[in-house]
ROSE-4610 file (N, C-alpha, C; in Angstrom, 1 decimal, always signed):
// ROSE-4610
residu = [Q/Q/Q/F/F/F/V/V/V/S/S/S/T/T/T/H/H/H/V/V/V/W/W/W/K/K/K/S/S/S/L/L/L/F/F/F/G/G/G/K/K/K/P/P/P/A/A/A/D/D/D/S/S/S/L/L/L/E/E/E/R/R/R/S/S/S/I/I/I/D/D/D/H/H/H/A/A/A/D/D/D/E/E/E/F/F/F/M/M/M/I/I/I/I/I/I/D/D/D/N/N/N/E/E/E/P/P/P/L/L/L/T/T/T/S/S/S/T/T/T/F/F/F/I/I/I/S/S/S/V/V/V/P/P/P/A/A/A/D/D/D/F/F/F/G/G/G/Q/Q/Q/L/L/L/S/S/S/A/A/A/D/D/D/A/A/A/Y/Y/Y/M/M/M/S/S/S/G/G/G/I/I/I/I/I/I/A/A/A/G/G/G/I/I/I/L/L/L/A/A/A/G/G/G/A/A/A/G/G/G/F/F/F/H/H/H/A/A/A/R/R/R/V/V/V/T/T/T/A/A/A/H/H/H/S/S/S/V/V/V/Q/Q/Q/L/L/L/E/E/E/K/K/K/S/S/S/E/E/E/L/L/L/Q/Q/Q/L/L/L/Q/Q/Q/E/E/E/Q/Q/Q/Q/Q/Q/R/R/R/Q/Q/Q/Q/Q/Q/A/A/A/L/L/L/S/S/S/Y/Y/Y/A/A/A/M/M/M/A/A/A/S/S/S/A/A/A/N/N/N/Y/Y/Y/S/S/S/S/S/S]
num = [1/1/1/2/2/2/3/3/3/4/4/4/5/5/5/6/6/6/7/7/7/8/8/8/9/9/9/10/10/10/11/11/11/12/12/12/13/13/13/14/14/14/15/15/15/16/16/16/17/17/17/18/18/18/19/19/19/20/20/20/21/21/21/22/22/22/23/23/23/24/24/24/25/25/25/26/26/26/27/27/27/28/28/28/29/29/29/30/30/30/31/31/31/32/32/32/33/33/33/34/34/34/35/35/35/36/36/36/37/37/37/38/38/38/39/39/39/40/40/40/41/41/41/42/42/42/43/43/43/44/44/44/45/45/45/46/46/46/47/47/47/48/48/48/49/49/49/50/50/50/51/51/51/52/52/52/53/53/53/54/54/54/55/55/55/56/56/56/57/57/57/58/58/58/59/59/59/60/60/60/61/61/61/62/62/62/63/63/63/64/64/64/65/65/65/66/66/66/67/67/67/68/68/68/69/69/69/70/70/70/71/71/71/72/72/72/73/73/73/74/74/74/75/75/75/76/76/76/77/77/77/78/78/78/79/79/79/80/80/80/81/81/81/82/82/82/83/83/83/84/84/84/85/85/85/86/86/86/87/87/87/88/88/88/89/89/89/90/90/90/91/91/91/92/92/92/93/93/93/94/94/94/95/95/95/96/96/96/97/97/97/98/98/98/99/99/99/100/100/100/101/101/101/102/102/102/103/103/103/104/104/104/105/105/105/106/106/106/107/107/107/108/108/108]
x = [+53.0/+52.7/+51.6/+50.6/+49.4/+49.9/+50.8/+51.4/+52.0/+52.8/+53.6/+52.7/+51.5/+50.6/+49.4/+48.5/+47.3/+47.3/+48.1/+48.4/+49.2/+50.3/+51.1/+50.3/+49.5/+48.9/+47.8/+47.1/+46.3/+46.8/+48.0/+48.8/+49.5/+50.1/+50.8/+50.4/+49.4/+48.8/+49.3/+50.2/+50.8/+51.3/+51.4/+52.1/+53.6/+54.2/+55.7/+56.3/+57.5/+58.1/+58.5/+58.8/+58.9/+59.0/+58.9/+59.1/+60.1/+61.2/+62.3/+62.5/+63.0/+63.3/+64.7/+65.2/+66.5/+67.3/+68.6/+69.3/+69.7/+70.0/+70.5/+69.5/+68.2/+67.3/+65.8/+65.4/+64.2/+62.9/+63.0/+61.9/+62.0/+62.9/+63.2/+62.9/+62.1/+61.7/+61.9/+62.1/+62.3/+61.3/+60.7/+59.7/+60.5/+60.5/+61.3/+60.4/+60.9/+59.9/+61.0/+61.1/+62.3/+62.1/+60.8/+60.5/+59.4/+59.9/+58.9/+58.4/+56.9/+56.2/+56.6/+56.9/+57.4/+58.6/+59.6/+60.7/+60.7/+59.6/+59.3/+59.1/+58.5/+58.1/+58.7/+59.5/+60.3/+61.8/+62.5/+64.0/+64.5/+65.6/+66.2/+67.4/+67.7/+68.9/+70.1/+71.2/+72.4/+72.9/+72.7/+73.0/+72.3/+71.3/+70.5/+71.1/+72.1/+73.0/+72.0/+71.9/+71.3/+69.8/+69.1/+67.6/+67.0/+66.0/+65.4/+63.9/+63.4/+62.0/+61.1/+61.6/+60.9/+60.7/+61.6/+61.8/+60.4/+59.4/+58.2/+57.3/+57.7/+56.8/+57.2/+58.2/+58.4/+57.4/+57.2/+56.3/+54.8/+54.5/+53.1/+53.2/+53.9/+54.0/+54.0/+54.8/+54.9/+53.4/+52.9/+51.5/+50.5/+50.6/+49.4/+49.9/+51.2/+51.5/+51.0/+51.4/+50.9/+49.4/+48.7/+47.2/+46.7/+47.5/+46.9/+47.5/+48.2/+48.8/+50.2/+50.8/+52.2/+53.2/+53.7/+54.5/+56.0/+56.4/+57.8/+58.6/+59.8/+60.8/+60.8/+60.5/+60.6/+61.5/+62.3/+63.3/+63.4/+63.9/+63.8/+65.3/+65.6/+67.1/+66.8/+67.7/+67.8/+69.1/+69.1/+70.1/+70.2/+71.4/+71.6/+71.8/+71.0/+71.2/+72.0/+72.9/+73.8/+72.9/+73.2/+72.4/+73.0/+72.1/+72.6/+73.2/+73.9/+74.4/+73.3/+72.0/+71.0/+70.5/+70.3/+69.9/+70.8/+72.0/+73.0/+72.9/+72.7/+72.6/+71.3/+70.1/+69.0/+69.1/+69.9/+70.0/+71.0/+71.9/+72.8/+72.0/+71.1/+70.1/+69.2/+68.7/+67.8/+68.6/+69.8/+70.5/+70.9/+71.2/+71.5/+70.3/+69.2/+67.9/+67.7/+67.8/+67.5/+68.5/+69.8/+70.6/+70.4/+69.9/+69.6/+68.4/+67.3/+66.2/+66.5/+67.5/+67.9/+68.6/+69.5/+70.2/+69.2/+68.2/+67.2/+66.5/+66.1/+65.4/+66.2/+67.5/+68.4/+68.7/+68.7/+69.0/+67.8/+66.6/+65.4/+65.4]
y = [+90.5/+89.2/+88.8/+89.8/+89.2/+88.6/+89.3/+88.7/+87.3/+87.2/+85.9/+84.7/+85.0/+83.9/+83.8/+84.7/+84.6/+84.8/+85.8/+85.9/+84.8/+84.4/+83.3/+82.1/+81.9/+80.6/+80.6/+81.6/+81.8/+81.7/+82.0/+81.9/+80.6/+80.0/+78.8/+77.7/+77.7/+76.6/+76.2/+77.2/+77.0/+78.3/+78.7/+80.0/+79.7/+81.0/+81.0/+80.5/+79.9/+79.3/+80.3/+81.7/+82.5/+83.9/+84.9/+86.2/+86.7/+87.4/+87.9/+89.4/+90.1/+91.6/+91.8/+92.6/+92.9/+93.4/+93.0/+93.6/+94.9/+95.1/+96.3/+97.6/+97.2/+98.2/+97.7/+98.5/+98.4/+98.2/+98.7/+98.7/+97.8/+96.9/+95.7/+94.4/+93.6/+92.3/+91.2/+90.0/+89.0/+87.8/+87.6/+86.3/+85.0/+84.2/+82.9/+81.7/+81.1/+79.9/+78.9/+77.9/+76.8/+76.0/+75.9/+75.0/+75.7/+76.8/+77.6/+76.6/+76.8/+76.1/+76.2/+77.4/+77.6/+76.9/+76.8/+76.0/+74.6/+74.1/+72.7/+72.0/+72.8/+72.3/+73.1/+74.0/+74.7/+74.5/+74.2/+74.1/+75.2/+75.9/+76.9/+76.5/+76.6/+76.0/+76.8/+76.1/+76.6/+77.9/+78.0/+79.2/+80.3/+80.2/+81.4/+82.0/+81.5/+82.1/+82.3/+83.4/+83.6/+83.8/+83.5/+83.6/+82.7/+83.4/+82.6/+82.4/+81.2/+80.9/+81.6/+81.8/+82.2/+83.8/+84.2/+86.0/+86.7/+86.0/+86.8/+86.8/+86.0/+86.2/+87.5/+88.0/+89.4/+90.4/+90.3/+91.1/+91.0/+89.7/+89.6/+90.2/+90.1/+90.8/+92.2/+92.7/+94.4/+94.7/+94.0/+94.5/+94.4/+93.5/+93.3/+94.5/+94.7/+95.8/+97.1/+97.4/+98.7/+98.8/+97.8/+98.0/+98.2/+97.7/+98.1/+99.6/+100.2/+101.6/+101.6/+100.4/+100.4/+100.3/+101.3/+101.3/+100.9/+99.7/+99.2/+98.5/+98.6/+98.0/+96.5/+95.6/+94.2/+93.4/+92.6/+91.9/+90.6/+89.7/+88.1/+87.7/+86.9/+86.3/+84.9/+84.0/+82.8/+82.4/+81.6/+81.3/+79.7/+79.1/+77.8/+77.3/+76.6/+76.2/+75.0/+74.9/+73.8/+72.6/+71.5/+70.3/+70.0/+69.5/+69.2/+67.8/+67.3/+66.1/+64.8/+65.2/+64.4/+64.2/+65.3/+65.2/+64.5/+64.8/+63.9/+62.5/+62.1/+60.6/+60.2/+60.7/+60.4/+60.2/+61.2/+61.1/+59.9/+59.7/+58.5/+57.2/+57.1/+56.0/+55.8/+56.9/+56.8/+56.2/+56.6/+56.3/+54.8/+54.4/+53.0/+52.2/+52.6/+51.8/+51.8/+52.9/+52.8/+51.8/+51.9/+50.9/+49.5/+49.3/+47.9/+47.4/+48.2/+47.9/+47.8/+48.5/+48.4/+47.2/+46.7/+45.6/+44.4/+44.3/+43.3/+43.1/+44.3/+44.1/+43.6/+44.0/+43.4/+42.1/+41.5/+40.2/+39.2/+39.8/+39.1/+38.6]
z = [+157.9/+158.1/+157.4/+157.0/+156.1/+154.9/+154.2/+152.9/+153.0/+154.0/+154.1/+154.7/+155.2/+155.6/+154.8/+154.7/+153.9/+152.5/+152.0/+150.6/+150.0/+150.7/+150.3/+150.1/+151.1/+151.1/+150.0/+149.7/+148.6/+147.2/+147.1/+145.9/+145.5/+146.7/+146.6/+147.5/+148.2/+148.8/+150.2/+150.7/+152.0/+152.3/+153.7/+154.1/+153.8/+153.8/+153.6/+155.0/+154.8/+156.0/+157.0/+156.7/+157.6/+157.1/+158.0/+157.6/+158.6/+157.9/+158.8/+158.4/+159.6/+159.5/+159.3/+158.4/+158.0/+159.3/+159.6/+160.7/+160.4/+158.8/+158.5/+158.5/+158.0/+157.7/+158.4/+159.2/+160.0/+159.1/+157.8/+156.9/+155.9/+156.2/+155.2/+155.7/+154.9/+155.3/+154.4/+154.7/+153.8/+154.1/+153.0/+153.1/+152.6/+153.6/+153.2/+152.9/+151.8/+151.2/+150.8/+151.8/+151.4/+150.2/+149.8/+148.5/+147.8/+147.0/+146.2/+145.3/+145.0/+144.1/+142.8/+142.4/+140.9/+140.5/+141.3/+140.9/+140.9/+141.4/+141.5/+140.2/+139.4/+138.0/+136.8/+137.1/+136.1/+136.3/+135.2/+135.4/+134.4/+134.7/+133.9/+133.3/+131.9/+131.2/+131.7/+131.9/+132.5/+131.7/+130.5/+129.5/+130.0/+130.7/+131.1/+132.4/+133.0/+134.0/+135.3/+135.8/+137.1/+137.0/+135.8/+135.8/+136.8/+137.6/+138.5/+138.1/+138.1/+137.8/+138.9/+140.0/+141.3/+141.5/+140.5/+140.4/+140.2/+139.4/+139.2/+140.4/+141.5/+142.6/+143.4/+143.1/+143.7/+142.9/+141.8/+140.9/+141.5/+141.8/+142.3/+143.6/+144.6/+145.9/+145.7/+145.0/+144.7/+144.3/+143.3/+142.9/+144.1/+144.9/+146.0/+147.0/+147.4/+148.2/+147.5/+146.4/+145.8/+145.7/+145.5/+145.5/+146.9/+147.9/+149.2/+149.8/+149.0/+149.3/+149.7/+149.8/+150.2/+149.1/+148.6/+147.4/+147.9/+147.4/+147.9/+146.8/+147.1/+146.2/+146.5/+145.7/+145.9/+145.2/+145.7/+144.8/+145.2/+144.4/+144.6/+144.7/+145.8/+146.0/+146.2/+145.6/+145.9/+146.6/+147.8/+148.5/+148.6/+148.4/+148.4/+149.8/+150.4/+151.9/+152.0/+153.0/+153.1/+153.7/+153.5/+154.2/+155.5/+156.3/+157.6/+157.5/+158.7/+158.7/+158.5/+159.2/+159.2/+157.9/+157.1/+155.8/+154.9/+155.1/+154.2/+154.6/+155.9/+156.1/+155.5/+155.5/+154.8/+153.3/+152.7/+151.4/+151.0/+151.7/+151.5/+151.8/+152.7/+153.0/+151.8/+151.3/+150.2/+148.9/+148.7/+147.5/+147.6/+148.9/+149.1/+148.9/+149.2/+149.0/+147.7/+146.9/+145.5/+144.8/+145.1/+144.6/+144.9/+146.2/+146.4/+145.7/+145.5/+144.7/+143.2/+142.7/+141.3/+141.2/+142.1/+142.1/+142.1/+142.9/+143.1/+141.8/+141.1/+139.9/+138.8/+138.8/+137.8/+137.8/+139.0/+139.2/+139.0/+138.8/+138.5/+137.1]
């Protein structure tokens, strides 16, 4: 819990969104960050395939754990989340608002 709250906040300006324990392995945990800071400012070209700009975060966490005496295998995974109905409605509203503003500017 220390890593997902205090360490994460020191590194990225906010605690991780959640810390979850694996169903399959009691000694396996997942730190969840729904909006990782690293991918906010970095885009990976399509020809780089599965390369993740956020993967280096696992190396930082592995180093912190090793320095504290916890030698662990740390990996990074990205999961595409489905948008909820409310998020889709908000996105459509924003697109309509943007279109209306663009139309108003065009007719000026």
